[in-house]
N, C-alpha and C positions, 0 to 999 in steps of 0.2 A: 841719403840712401837712394838707391836707383831701383825702381820697380820694373818688373819685366811684364810685358804685354803678351796676353795669351797667343799662341800660334793660331793660324787658321784652322788647323785641324782641331784644335781644341775648341776654338767658337763654334765649328761645325758639330762637333759631337754634342756641346751643351745645346745648339739649337735642335738637334734630333731628339735629344731627351725631353725638351720642352714641347716639341711639336708631338712627340708620343703621348705625352701627359694631356695635350690638349685634344688629341684626337679620340682618346680613350675616356674622356670624362663624360661622354654623352651615354644615353641608355646602353646597357650591355647585358643582354639576358644570359642568365645562369641556370645550370641545370637543377641545382638545389640550393637550399640555404648554406649547406656547408661548403659550397664550392667558391674558390677564391677567384675573383675576376682575374683575367690576364693582366690588366692593367696594373694591378697590385703586385702580381707576381713578377712582371717584367718580361723581356723577351727571351723566349727559350730557344737555345741552339738545336738545330735540326738533328745533330748527333745525339744529344740528351733524348730528344723523343724517340729516336731510333733504337738507343740503347735500353731506354726504360718505358716501352709502350704501354705496358700494364698499369704504371703509375698515372700516366695521362690520360687513359682510356676515357672517353665521354667527357672530358674536362675542357674548359675554355683555355686557349692558348693563344699566344702572340709570337710570331715567328718572322724572320726576313730572310729573303734571298732574291734568286734571279729567276725571272719566269722563263719557262722553256716549253715547247711544244703545246702551245695554246690550240685548244680544240673548242669549235662552237657546237651547240647541239639543242635539243627542244625536249623539255621533260614530258612525261604522260599527260600533262594538263595543258600542253601547248605552249608554255611559257618557256621563254629563251633562258638558256643555261650555258655555263662554259666549264672548262677544266683545263688545268695546266699542271706541270711538274714545277715544284718550287726547288731550287738547287742552291746550295752553299758549297763551300769547300769540303764539307764534312758529310754530305749526304743529299738525299733527294725525297721529297714527299708529294704526293699528288693532293691537289686543292681542287674542289669542286665548288660552284655556286651558282646561284640564280640570277637573271638579269643579263643584261648586256655586258660583254667583256669591254672593260675599260682600261685594259693592261695590253702590251704589245710584247712580243718575243724580245728577250734581252733586258726588259725593265726590271730595275731592283724595286721590291715592294715589300710592305708590312702587311701580314695577313692575320686577322683576328677571326677565330672560328673555334668549332668544336673538333677535338682530334678523336679519331676512331682508330684502334689498331687493327680491327678486322671488321669488315662489313660483306654480307652476303647480297649480291645482285644476280637474282636467278640461280644458276649454277656456279656463277663466277665469284670467287673470294677476292675482296679488294683489302689490301694491308696498308696501313700508314697513311690514312687519308684525313684531310682536314675539310669539313663543310664550312665554308668561309661566310661570315656574317659581314666582313669589310675586308677590302683589299685596296690599298693605298699605294699608289706608285711614288717611291722616293725620287726618281729621276726628274719629277716635274716641280720639285722645290725650287723655291727663289733663292738662289744662291747669292743675290744682291743683299739679302737681309744678313748674311754671314759676317760681313765686316768691311 
């Protein structure tokens, strides 16, 4: 009986799943006791967030996509901050985070954070935004480990 070896893409998908489990195993703050951490819920499609924003409002989420339009800033306390658009084939979300931007235009990333369907900044309303707790580039994975 001949056994089939898994394809490179199957091995890569398995590697990504293990990688996601490892990076999500650390401390992950939640909004309340009833909140299910994003690691347990898995990656959510951007289309799902956009279709049902009320369901995910103020919830921990994990999404993946391509970084577009990176903007650097400083918050009111003088800390570095950044924002970017996270895009996949189904839609686009805004992502904001404190700290130095460790991503570049075009990077494929996994974002973990808190989703807000609506936030008011002065007189401006911001829709469908994730306040990122973690932004991890996928393009920097060591592909030598795949197979």
